[in-house]
C-alpha positions as CSV (number, residue, x, y, z in Angstrom):
1,M,14.3,-29.3,41.7
2,S,11.6,-30.0,39.1
3,C,10.6,-33.2,40.6
4,V,10.9,-35.0,44.0
5,T,11.8,-38.7,44.5
6,T,10.2,-40.4,47.5
7,G,10.8,-43.9,48.8
8,A,8.0,-46.4,49.1
9,A,7.5,-50.0,49.8
10,H,6.5,-50.9,46.3
11,G,8.8,-48.5,44.3
12,T,9.6,-44.9,43.6
13,H,7.0,-42.2,42.9
14,L,7.6,-38.9,41.1
15,V,5.8,-35.8,42.4
16,V,5.7,-33.2,39.6
17,T,5.9,-29.6,40.8
18,S,3.9,-26.8,39.2
19,A,7.0,-25.4,37.5
20,A,7.7,-28.7,35.9
21,A,4.1,-29.0,34.8
22,H,4.4,-25.6,33.1
23,R,7.5,-26.7,31.3
24,I,5.8,-29.9,30.1
25,T,2.9,-27.8,28.8
26,A,5.3,-25.5,27.1
27,L,7.0,-28.4,25.3
28,S,3.6,-29.7,24.2
29,D,2.7,-26.2,22.9
30,D,6.0,-26.0,21.0
31,H,5.3,-29.3,19.3
32,L,1.8,-28.1,18.3
33,L,3.2,-24.8,17.1
34,H,5.8,-26.4,14.9
35,A,3.1,-28.7,13.5
36,A,0.9,-25.7,12.8
37,C,3.7,-23.8,11.1
38,N,4.8,-26.8,9.0
39,R,4.6,-25.7,5.3
40,N,4.7,-29.3,4.2
41,A,1.6,-30.3,6.1
42,T,-1.5,-31.0,4.1
43,G,-4.9,-29.3,4.6
44,K,-6.3,-32.5,6.2
45,Q,-3.4,-32.6,8.7
46,L,-4.0,-29.0,9.7
47,D,-7.7,-29.7,10.1
48,A,-6.8,-32.6,12.4
49,L,-4.4,-30.5,14.4
50,F,-7.1,-27.8,14.9
51,T,-9.4,-30.5,16.2
52,T,-6.9,-31.6,18.9
53,V,-6.8,-28.0,20.4
54,E,-10.5,-27.4,20.4
55,P,-12.7,-26.1,22.0
56,R,-10.3,-23.4,23.4
57,P,-7.4,-23.3,21.0
58,P,-4.3,-21.2,22.0
59,R,-4.0,-17.9,20.1
60,H,-0.5,-18.6,18.9
61,I,-1.7,-21.9,17.3
62,L,-4.5,-20.0,15.6
63,E,-2.0,-17.4,14.4
64,A,0.2,-20.1,13.0
65,L,-2.6,-21.9,11.2
66,A,-4.0,-18.6,9.8
67,T,-0.6,-17.9,8.2
68,N,0.0,-21.4,6.8
69,P,-0.6,-21.3,3.1
70,H,-2.0,-24.9,3.2
71,T,-4.8,-24.0,5.6
72,S,-8.1,-24.7,3.8
73,P,-10.8,-22.0,3.4
74,H,-13.0,-24.2,5.6
75,L,-10.4,-24.2,8.4
76,L,-10.0,-20.4,8.0
77,A,-13.7,-20.1,8.8
78,R,-13.4,-22.3,11.8
79,I,-10.4,-20.2,13.0
80,A,-12.4,-17.0,12.7
81,D,-15.3,-18.5,14.7
82,A,-13.1,-20.0,17.4
83,T,-13.1,-18.9,21.0
84,P,-9.4,-18.8,21.9
85,A,-8.0,-19.8,25.3
86,P,-7.0,-17.0,27.7
87,P,-3.5,-15.6,26.9
88,G,-0.6,-17.4,28.6
89,G,3.0,-16.5,29.2
90,W,3.7,-16.4,25.5
91,H,1.2,-13.6,25.0
92,R,2.4,-10.2,23.8
93,H,0.3,-7.1,24.4
94,G,-1.5,-6.0,21.3
95,T,-1.6,-9.4,19.6
96,E,-4.9,-10.6,20.9
97,L,-6.5,-10.3,17.4
98,L,-3.5,-11.0,15.3
99,Y,-4.9,-14.4,14.1
100,L,-8.1,-12.7,12.9
101,K,-6.1,-10.1,11.0
102,H,-4.3,-12.8,9.1
103,V,-7.6,-14.4,8.2
104,A,-9.0,-11.0,7.1
105,T,-6.1,-10.5,4.6
106,R,-6.1,-13.9,3.0
107,L,-7.4,-14.1,-0.5
108,D,-8.9,-17.6,0.1
109,T,-11.0,-16.6,3.1
110,P,-14.6,-17.5,2.5
111,T,-17.0,-14.7,1.6
112,A,-19.2,-15.5,4.6
113,T,-16.3,-15.2,6.9
114,L,-15.3,-11.8,5.4
115,A,-18.8,-10.6,5.9
116,T,-18.7,-11.7,9.6
117,L,-15.4,-10.0,10.1
118,M,-16.7,-6.8,8.5
119,T,-19.0,-6.5,11.6
120,H,-16.2,-6.9,14.1
121,T,-16.0,-4.3,16.8
122,D,-12.2,-3.7,16.2
123,P,-11.7,-1.2,13.3
124,G,-8.3,-2.7,12.6
125,I,-10.0,-5.9,11.6
126,R,-12.5,-4.1,9.4
127,Q,-9.7,-2.1,7.7
128,L,-8.0,-5.3,6.6
129,V,-11.2,-6.8,5.3
130,A,-12.0,-3.6,3.4
131,D,-8.6,-3.7,1.8
132,N,-9.0,-7.4,0.7
133,P,-9.2,-7.4,-3.1
134,H,-11.5,-10.5,-2.9
135,L,-14.2,-8.7,-0.9
136,P,-17.5,-8.9,-2.9
137,P,-18.6,-5.6,-4.5
138,D,-21.7,-5.2,-2.3
139,L,-19.7,-5.6,0.9
140,L,-17.0,-3.3,-0.4
141,F,-19.5,-0.6,-1.3
142,A,-21.1,-0.9,2.2
143,A,-17.7,-0.6,3.9
144,A,-16.9,2.5,1.8
145,T,-20.2,4.3,2.5
146,T,-21.7,3.1,5.8
147,D,-18.9,2.0,8.1
148,P,-18.8,4.4,11.2
149,D,-15.0,4.6,11.2
150,P,-13.4,6.9,8.5
151,S,-10.2,4.8,8.4
152,V,-12.3,1.7,7.3
153,R,-14.0,3.8,4.6
154,R,-10.6,5.0,3.5
155,Y,-9.3,1.5,3.1
156,A,-12.5,0.5,1.1
157,A,-12.1,3.5,-1.2
158,G,-8.5,2.5,-1.9
159,N,-9.3,-1.1,-2.6
160,T,-8.1,-2.1,-6.1
161,R,-11.6,-3.3,-7.0
162,A,-13.3,0.0,-6.1
163,T,-15.7,0.8,-8.9
164,P,-16.4,4.3,-10.3
165,A,-19.8,4.2,-8.6
166,L,-18.1,3.5,-5.3
167,L,-15.6,6.3,-5.8
168,R,-18.4,8.7,-6.7
169,A,-20.2,7.9,-3.5
170,A,-17.0,8.2,-1.4
171,S,-16.1,11.5,-3.0
172,T,-18.7,13.2,-0.8
173,D,-17.5,11.6,2.4
174,P,-17.2,14.1,5.3
175,A,-13.7,12.8,6.2
176,W,-11.0,14.4,4.1
177,E,-8.8,11.3,4.2
178,V,-11.5,9.4,2.3
179,R,-11.8,12.1,-0.3
180,A,-8.0,12.2,-0.7
181,V,-8.0,8.5,-1.6
182,V,-10.7,9.1,-4.2
183,A,-8.8,12.1,-5.6
184,Y,-5.8,9.8,-6.4
185,A,-7.7,6.7,-7.5
186,R,-7.2,5.6,-11.1
187,D,-10.9,5.0,-11.9
188,T,-12.3,8.2,-10.4
189,P,-14.7,9.8,-13.0
190,T,-13.5,13.0,-14.7
191,D,-16.3,15.1,-13.3
192,I,-15.4,14.0,-9.7
193,V,-11.8,14.9,-10.4
194,I,-12.8,18.4,-11.5
195,R,-15.0,18.8,-8.4
196,L,-12.4,17.6,-5.9
197,A,-9.8,20.0,-7.5
198,A,-11.9,22.7,-5.7
199,D,-12.0,20.9,-2.4
200,T,-11.4,23.0,0.7
201,N,-8.8,20.5,2.0
202,S,-5.4,20.9,0.5
203,S,-4.5,17.2,1.0
204,V,-7.5,16.3,-1.3
205,V,-6.4,18.8,-3.9
206,T,-2.8,17.5,-3.7
207,G,-4.1,14.0,-4.7
208,I,-5.7,15.6,-7.7
209,A,-2.5,17.4,-8.6
210,M,-0.6,14.1,-8.6
211,R,-2.8,12.5,-11.2
212,S,-1.5,12.0,-14.7
213,G,-3.3,13.3,-17.8
214,L,-4.9,16.4,-16.2
215,P,-6.3,19.0,-18.5
216,E,-3.9,21.9,-19.1
217,E,-6.5,24.4,-17.8
218,L,-6.7,22.5,-14.5
219,I,-2.9,22.3,-14.2
220,L,-2.6,26.0,-14.7
221,T,-5.2,26.6,-12.0
222,L,-3.6,24.2,-9.5
223,S,-0.1,25.6,-10.2
224,K,-1.3,28.9,-8.6
225,H,-3.0,27.2,-5.6
226,R,-2.5,28.8,-2.2
227,S,-1.0,25.6,-0.8
228,Y,2.6,25.0,-1.7
229,H,1.9,21.2,-1.3
230,V,-0.4,21.4,-4.3
231,R,2.0,23.5,-6.3
232,A,4.8,21.0,-5.4
233,A,2.7,18.1,-6.6
234,I,2.0,20.0,-9.9
235,A,5.8,20.6,-10.2
236,R,6.4,16.8,-9.9
237,N,3.6,15.9,-12.4
238,W,5.0,14.9,-15.8
239,S,1.8,16.1,-17.4
240,T,2.7,19.7,-16.5
241,P,3.5,21.8,-19.5
242,E,7.1,23.1,-19.9
243,H,6.1,26.8,-19.5
244,V,4.4,26.0,-16.2
245,L,7.5,24.1,-15.0
246,R,9.7,27.1,-15.9
247,R,7.5,29.4,-13.8
248,L,7.4,27.0,-10.8
249,A,11.2,26.6,-11.0
250,Q,11.4,30.3,-10.1
251,S,9.2,29.8,-7.0
252,R,10.4,31.3,-3.7
253,V,9.4,28.1,-2.0
254,P,12.3,25.7,-2.2
255,A,10.1,22.6,-2.2
256,V,8.2,23.8,-5.3
257,A,11.3,25.1,-7.2
258,L,13.3,21.9,-6.5
259,R,10.5,19.6,-7.6
260,A,10.2,21.6,-10.9
261,E,13.9,21.4,-11.5
262,E,13.9,17.7,-10.9
263,T,10.9,17.0,-13.2
264,R,12.3,18.8,-16.2
265,P,15.4,16.7,-16.9
266,S,13.7,13.5,-15.8
267,R,10.8,14.0,-18.2
268,L,13.2,15.0,-21.0
269,H,15.3,11.9,-20.5
270,R,12.2,9.7,-20.8
271,Y,11.2,11.6,-24.0
272,A,14.7,11.4,-25.4
273,N,14.9,7.7,-25.0
274,T,11.9,7.3,-27.3
275,L,13.6,9.0,-30.2
276,P,15.4,7.1,-33.0
277,E,19.1,7.6,-33.6
278,P,20.8,10.1,-34.2
279,Q,18.1,12.3,-32.6
280,R,18.3,10.3,-29.3
281,T,22.0,10.9,-28.9
282,H,21.5,14.6,-29.8
283,A,18.7,15.0,-27.3
284,L,20.7,13.4,-24.5
285,L,23.7,15.6,-25.1
286,L,21.3,18.6,-25.2
287,I,19.9,17.7,-21.8
288,D,23.3,17.0,-20.4
289,A,24.5,20.5,-21.5
290,G,21.7,22.1,-19.6
291,F,19.5,22.5,-22.7
292,P,20.1,26.2,-23.4
293,G,17.2,28.0,-25.0
294,W,14.2,26.2,-23.8
295,S,11.5,26.0,-26.4
296,S,7.7,25.8,-26.0
297,D,7.8,23.2,-28.8
298,L,10.0,20.8,-27.0
299,A,9.5,17.8,-29.3
300,T,10.4,19.8,-32.4
301,T,13.5,21.3,-30.9
302,M,14.9,18.1,-29.5
303,S,14.1,16.0,-32.6
304,T,16.0,18.3,-35.0
305,P,19.6,17.0,-35.6
306,P,22.0,19.7,-34.6
307,A,24.8,21.2,-36.7
308,T,28.0,19.3,-35.9
309,D,31.7,20.1,-36.4
310,T,34.3,17.6,-37.6
311,T,34.3,15.7,-34.2
312,G,30.6,15.0,-34.6
313,T,29.8,16.8,-31.3
314,P,26.9,19.3,-31.3
315,R,28.4,22.8,-31.2
316,H,26.3,23.9,-28.3
317,C,27.6,20.9,-26.3
318,H,31.2,21.2,-27.2
319,S,32.4,23.3,-24.3
320,R,30.7,20.9,-21.8
321,A,32.3,17.9,-23.5
322,R,35.8,19.3,-23.3
323,T,35.6,19.7,-19.5
324,R,35.1,16.0,-18.9
């Protein structure tokens, strides 16, 4: 029984048990939660809703407001500064700071709020702030160079707004995972790329080997690296010259040989599709036939129209075409 009916001289009284009170509270929370999640609500309505749950707003209400796209930047700042109520029966372990994580990732979170969250004791919060592309350059540089947690510095180095100066500073980080991000970053200065190619950690060098447009001398050096992970990355790099791919395709390490064999036709198909007709058709048939007689001058070989017989099929592809 959720309630008890008792007789009285002047009427009937309802005595609400604790279980019923809990359910009434749950119904009230559900109403507030639906209102906080309402994507049709205006910013003023969400501001008013937040006022009704102060001074100790429930965490699930904060989470709903933090994810609502109509929540104003001013309200996001209030959510970040709020002191939430103790977790109730709805609470799931590990979600205590989920509302703050949503605030940290939003692009419209005020700069002052991001700066405050950057000092949070939880590194997971600081990671998300460091990854926010709207983080001001000074805060981003500080996160990449001074944060005590290497995972936060790694996120900052991988931020899309990381400048060459930030990447240069992060390239000397004692944590290899930070240097690995710098190795693969698009705006890393050339001299830093050359220096990281000689890094003692193979994961860092692998990041360098995955970059496009590497100098041929550096590709040759990395193709003979002691780590097969680095050699496999060179084998997958479309900047790798053909003669290097041929050598890597003969590797005794399956991971290296297979990557080289996969890169050759993929790169050739991309090149062939840039040619005008009839060179394009000729090149695709040549690749499909296994491209016998690999040439160091790949462009010249593939751009030259082949001798054809009366069927119009290149002679070196004729046997393959008949088997279809």
